[in-house]
C-alpha positions as CSV (number, residue, x, y, z in Angstrom):
1,X,-165.6,28.1,50.0
2,X,-166.4,26.8,53.6
3,X,-165.8,28.0,57.0
4,X,-161.9,27.3,58.3
5,X,-163.9,26.7,61.5
6,X,-166.9,24.4,60.6
7,X,-166.3,23.0,56.7
8,X,-169.9,21.9,56.5
9,X,-170.9,25.6,56.6
10,X,-170.6,27.9,53.8
11,X,-168.1,30.7,54.6
12,X,-169.6,34.3,54.6
13,X,-166.7,36.2,54.2
14,X,-163.0,36.6,55.7
15,X,-161.4,37.2,58.9
16,X,-159.4,40.4,58.3
17,X,-156.5,40.0,60.5
18,X,-155.6,36.4,59.3
19,X,-157.7,35.9,55.9
20,X,-159.4,33.0,57.1
21,X,-162.9,32.3,55.7
22,X,-165.7,32.4,58.2
23,X,-169.2,31.7,58.4
24,X,-172.0,33.8,60.5
25,X,-171.3,31.7,63.7
26,X,-167.7,32.4,63.8
27,X,-167.6,36.2,63.0
28,X,-166.8,38.5,65.2
29,X,-167.2,42.1,64.4
30,X,-164.9,44.9,66.2
31,X,-165.1,48.5,64.8
32,X,-166.9,47.7,62.2
33,X,-164.4,45.0,60.6
34,X,-165.3,41.0,60.6
35,X,-163.0,38.9,62.6
36,X,-162.7,35.4,63.5
37,X,-162.9,34.1,67.0
38,X,-159.2,33.7,67.5
39,X,-157.9,37.0,66.2
40,X,-161.4,39.1,67.7
41,X,-159.5,37.4,71.4
42,X,-155.9,39.1,70.5
43,X,-157.2,42.2,69.2
44,X,-159.5,42.9,71.9
45,X,-156.4,41.9,74.2
46,X,-154.0,43.7,72.2
47,X,-156.9,46.9,72.6
48,X,-156.9,46.6,76.1
49,X,-153.3,46.6,77.1
50,X,-153.1,49.9,74.8
51,X,-155.8,51.2,77.6
52,X,-154.0,50.1,80.9
53,X,-150.5,50.3,80.9
54,X,-148.4,47.4,81.6
55,X,-146.5,49.0,84.7
56,X,-147.9,48.2,88.2
57,X,-149.3,51.2,90.2
58,X,-148.0,49.0,93.2
59,X,-144.7,48.4,92.2
60,X,-144.0,52.2,91.1
61,X,-145.5,53.9,94.3
62,X,-143.3,51.5,96.3
63,X,-140.1,51.9,94.3
64,X,-140.8,55.4,94.4
65,X,-141.1,55.3,98.3
66,X,-138.3,53.2,99.4
67,X,-136.1,53.9,95.8
68,X,-137.1,56.9,94.7
69,X,-134.2,59.2,95.8
70,X,-132.6,57.0,93.1
71,X,-135.2,57.5,90.7
72,X,-136.1,53.5,90.3
73,X,-139.2,55.2,89.8
74,X,-138.6,57.0,87.4
75,X,-136.4,54.4,85.5
76,X,-139.4,52.0,85.9
77,X,-141.4,54.0,84.0
78,X,-139.4,54.7,81.6
79,X,-138.8,58.4,82.1
80,X,-134.9,57.4,81.6
81,X,-133.9,61.3,80.7
82,X,-135.8,62.4,84.3
83,X,-134.7,59.5,86.2
84,X,-130.9,60.9,84.9
85,X,-131.6,64.5,86.7
86,X,-133.4,63.4,89.0
87,X,-130.2,61.2,90.3
88,X,-127.6,63.6,88.9
89,X,-129.5,66.3,91.3
90,X,-130.0,64.0,94.5
91,X,-125.7,63.0,94.2
92,X,-124.9,66.2,93.2
93,X,-127.2,68.7,94.7
94,X,-128.7,67.1,97.4
95,X,-132.5,68.6,96.3
96,X,-134.0,65.1,94.5
97,X,-135.2,65.0,98.4
98,X,-138.3,67.6,97.0
99,X,-138.5,65.9,93.4
100,X,-139.0,62.2,95.7
101,X,-142.1,64.0,97.9
102,X,-143.1,64.9,94.8
103,X,-143.1,61.7,92.8
104,X,-144.4,59.5,96.0
105,X,-147.2,62.2,95.8
106,X,-147.9,61.7,92.3
107,X,-148.5,58.0,91.9
108,X,-150.2,57.9,95.3
109,X,-152.6,59.9,93.7
110,X,-152.6,57.9,90.1
111,X,-151.4,61.0,88.8
112,X,-148.6,59.9,86.8
113,X,-148.6,58.0,83.7
114,X,-146.0,56.0,82.0
115,X,-143.6,57.7,79.5
116,X,-145.7,55.9,76.9
117,X,-148.4,57.7,78.1
118,X,-150.3,55.1,79.5
119,X,-151.6,54.9,83.0
120,X,-150.7,52.6,85.5
121,X,-152.3,49.2,85.9
122,X,-154.0,48.4,89.5
123,X,-154.3,45.1,91.0
124,X,-153.6,41.2,89.4
125,X,-154.8,41.5,85.8
């Protein structure tokens, strides 16, 4: 069998993701498995996304500072139930201001993760 990317070269195996036959030059080992270069890029990008969440730290902080009393920060981070509770406490009892301040501190110190447990993303990547 020939390599899917180099038809003149014999394949040494196949990509565990797409199944294409690959030669030694095209083989990218990741986690004890062999991938083609295209799939290795996709797998690496997916793993990076799992390590760092998709929610922006700066956006969460700005939501918390300016709209935290409406629980927009909690909704943005995926905590819908806590967002509703925070909003109700603010509207009905007027005690949401304490929670608002706590959330600002938690987000500013990078102590609060999104609802999936992923850390908030810093920077423009």
